C-alpha positions as CSV (number, residue, x, y, z in Angstrom):
1,M,-39.2,-71.6,98.0
2,S,-42.1,-71.5,100.2
3,A,-44.5,-74.4,100.6
4,L,-47.1,-72.2,99.6
5,I,-45.6,-71.3,96.1
6,L,-44.3,-74.8,95.6
7,G,-47.4,-76.3,96.2
8,T,-49.1,-73.8,93.6
9,L,-46.4,-74.7,91.4
10,V,-46.7,-78.3,91.3
11,G,-50.6,-78.3,91.3
12,C,-51.1,-79.4,95.2
13,S,-53.5,-77.6,97.1
14,T,-53.2,-76.0,100.4
15,Y,-56.8,-76.6,101.0
16,S,-59.1,-79.3,100.2
17,K,-62.4,-78.9,99.0
18,K,-64.0,-79.3,102.3
19,Q,-61.8,-77.0,104.1
20,C,-62.8,-74.4,101.6
21,E,-66.0,-75.0,101.9
22,Q,-66.3,-74.9,106.0
23,M,-63.8,-71.8,105.9
24,D,-65.0,-69.0,108.2
25,L,-63.8,-66.2,105.9
26,N,-64.7,-63.5,108.7
27,Q,-62.5,-65.5,111.3
28,K,-59.9,-65.9,108.8
29,G,-59.8,-62.1,107.6
30,Y,-59.9,-61.4,111.7
31,E,-56.8,-63.5,112.4
32,L,-55.1,-61.7,109.8
33,G,-56.1,-58.4,111.2
34,Q,-55.6,-59.1,114.9
35,N,-52.0,-60.1,114.1
36,G,-51.4,-57.0,112.1
37,E,-50.7,-58.8,108.8
38,S,-50.3,-56.5,105.7
39,G,-50.9,-59.5,103.1
40,V,-54.8,-59.8,103.3
41,D,-54.8,-59.2,99.7
42,V,-52.1,-62.0,99.1
43,T,-54.2,-64.2,101.3
44,L,-57.2,-63.4,99.3
45,A,-55.6,-64.1,96.0
46,H,-54.2,-67.4,97.4
47,L,-57.8,-68.6,98.5
48,K,-59.3,-67.5,95.3
49,S,-56.7,-69.4,93.4
50,E,-57.0,-72.7,96.0
51,C,-60.6,-72.7,96.5
52,E,-62.5,-70.9,93.4
53,A,-59.9,-72.3,90.7
54,E,-59.1,-75.7,92.0
55,H,-62.5,-76.7,93.9
56,G,-65.0,-74.1,92.5
57,V,-66.0,-72.8,96.0
58,V,-66.3,-69.0,95.8
59,I,-64.4,-66.8,98.2
60,D,-66.4,-63.9,99.3
61,R,-63.9,-61.0,99.3
62,D,-66.0,-58.9,101.7
63,K,-66.3,-61.3,104.4
64,I,-62.6,-61.7,104.7
65,K,-62.0,-57.9,104.2
66,N,-64.7,-57.3,106.8
67,G,-63.1,-59.7,109.4
68,Y,-59.7,-58.3,108.6
69,D,-61.0,-54.7,109.2
70,K,-62.5,-56.0,112.6
71,G,-59.5,-57.7,113.6
72,L,-57.0,-54.8,112.6
73,R,-59.2,-52.2,114.7
74,F,-58.4,-54.6,117.8
75,Y,-54.9,-54.9,116.7
76,C,-54.2,-51.1,116.6
77,T,-55.5,-50.5,120.1
78,K,-53.2,-50.1,123.2
79,E,-54.4,-53.7,124.1
80,G,-53.5,-55.1,120.5
81,A,-50.2,-53.2,120.7
82,I,-49.3,-54.9,123.8
83,R,-50.4,-58.2,122.8
84,A,-48.7,-58.1,119.6
85,G,-45.5,-57.0,121.3
86,G,-45.6,-59.4,123.6
87,L,-46.0,-62.3,121.1
88,G,-42.9,-61.2,119.5
89,L,-44.7,-60.3,116.2
90,N,-43.2,-57.9,113.9
91,Y,-45.2,-54.5,113.3
92,K,-45.9,-54.0,109.5
93,G,-46.9,-50.4,109.6
94,V,-50.9,-50.9,109.4
95,C,-52.0,-48.8,112.2
96,P,-53.4,-45.1,111.4
97,D,-52.3,-43.8,114.7
98,E,-48.9,-45.5,114.8
99,K,-47.5,-43.2,117.6
100,I,-49.9,-44.4,120.4
101,F,-49.5,-47.9,118.9
102,L,-45.8,-48.0,118.8
103,E,-45.4,-46.6,122.4
104,N,-47.3,-49.6,123.7
105,F,-45.9,-52.3,121.2
106,S,-42.3,-51.2,121.8
107,A,-42.6,-51.2,125.4
108,S,-44.3,-54.9,125.4
109,R,-42.0,-56.0,122.5
110,L,-38.8,-54.9,124.8
111,V,-40.1,-57.1,127.6
112,F,-40.6,-60.3,125.2
113,L,-37.2,-59.5,123.7
114,E,-35.6,-59.5,127.3
115,T,-37.2,-62.7,128.2
116,K,-36.2,-64.3,125.2
117,V,-32.5,-63.1,125.6
118,R,-32.9,-64.8,129.3
119,E,-34.2,-67.8,128.1
120,L,-31.8,-68.4,125.4
121,T,-29.0,-67.6,127.6
122,N,-30.3,-70.0,130.3
123,Q,-30.7,-72.6,127.4
124,N,-26.8,-71.7,126.6
125,E,-25.6,-72.1,129.9
126,E,-27.4,-75.5,130.4
127,L,-25.8,-76.7,127.3
128,K,-22.4,-75.6,128.2
129,S,-23.1,-77.3,131.5
130,S,-24.1,-80.5,129.6
131,L,-21.1,-80.1,127.3
132,E,-18.7,-80.2,130.2
133,S,-20.3,-83.1,131.7
134,E,-20.2,-85.0,128.3
135,R,-16.5,-83.9,128.0
136,Q,-15.5,-85.3,131.6
137,K,-17.6,-88.7,130.7
138,N,-15.4,-88.9,127.5
139,A,-12.0,-88.2,129.3
140,S,-13.1,-90.8,131.8
141,Q,-14.0,-93.2,129.2
142,L,-10.7,-92.6,127.3
143,Y,-8.9,-93.0,130.6
144,E,-10.7,-96.7,131.0
145,I,-9.9,-97.7,127.6
146,S,-6.3,-96.6,127.9
147,N,-5.9,-98.8,131.1
148,L,-7.9,-101.8,129.3
149,K,-5.4,-101.7,126.5
150,T,-2.5,-101.6,128.7
151,Q,-4.0,-104.7,130.7
152,L,-4.6,-106.4,127.1
153,Q,-1.2,-105.8,126.2
154,G,-0.2,-107.4,129.5
155,C,-2.4,-110.5,128.9
156,K,-0.8,-111.0,125.4
157,K,2.6,-111.4,126.5
């Protein structure tokens, strides 16, 4: 169960009253749009639940929607598509001209995925090497233990 749902169920707030009062709703909406999020209404409902219902701080729906629309306009540009793909974000079908967006997004995402595969492959090789080194240390220690036991047996006689 997500922390958001869990927090709502047990009566814990994600946001304090001060956070609700100081929240830049335009910026919050912009960030959602800039990242191609499709759940602005879910976020808005959550903010209304948290800030209005629990703290009495009114959430201006128009501010968050205006910010979202501006962010989405950036996201759906060539630059936005390249940024989103390069960050490894998933496309959620929010751009009106998907053909142009997806061409740029796909090319950038391919580079992101290739880079991620190389990084993980390198990490895997480092782990294999480290594991082999630890196995050699373990074998050496087992050999030393065996020798010490043999010496110990000789001392007991």
